[in-house]
N, C-alpha and C positions, 0 to 999 in steps of 0.2 A: 504494500500500500504506500502510496506517495504521501508526502507531508501534508497535502491539502485534503486528503481523504479522511473523513471523520467516521466512516462506517467501519464496523468491525464484523468479521465473520463470526457467526454464532454456530455452535454445533447443536444440531437439532437432536433432541432425545426422542427416540422412536420406541414406542411400547413393544415389548417382546414377551414371549411365553415359551416355556420348555415343553416339548412334546416328543413322543416316540414316533420314529419314522415308520410308516406303514409298509414300505417296500424299498428295495435297493434303488439308488439313483446313481447313474454313472456320470463321470465328468472327466475331462482331459486335464492332466496335470499342466500347470503353467497358465491356466485360464480360470478366472473367477466366474462361476455360473450362478444364475438366479433361477429358482424353481418356484412356481406358484403352488400353493398347497391349500387344501380344504381340511377343516378340522372335523374330527369324529370323537365324540365323548364316549368312552368305554368304561367298564368297571375297573380296568387297570389304569385309567387316567386318560389324558388327552393324546390323541393320535393325529399325526400330520400325514395326509394322503396327497402325494404329488399329483399335480394336474399337468399332463403333458400335451403339447400341441405347438404348432408353429408360433413364433413370437408375435406375428401380426394378427393372430386370431383373437377376437374379442370374447368369445364365449368362456374359455378357460380363465380369462382375466376377470370377468364379471362373477364367476363362480368361486373365485379364490377368497380365502379368509386371511391369507398372509403370504409372506415371501421367505423362502429358505435361501440362504447364501452359502454356496459351497466354495471355500477358499481355494486359491490357486495352487496351494501345496497339497491338496487332496485329490485323489483319483476316484472320487465318488464317496457315497455314504451307504452304510448297510442297514437293512431292515431291522428295526428294534433299537437302533442307535438313538440316544437322546440328542435332540437338536434344538437350537434356538430359532424361533420363528418371529419375524417382524410382523406385527399385527396390522392389518389394514382396517381403518375405521369406516 
């Protein structure tokens, strides 16, 4: 920021929740992937069900309850793994 710029970047706090991943999700190492998920409440707790589809499709986007981020250093996530989901309001 220049000396005349009085705006500060703020880090937005996004609400998240822990859930169990319902199925395996693959990802290429070296690339951060974002997967839309739908929540399912079970006797064992909250479950995140991945919604797959092309990125331009609106239906999976409108059905999603949140977003799962797969870090670039991972080659996917396994079913049953505890994951953090960014909740969409």
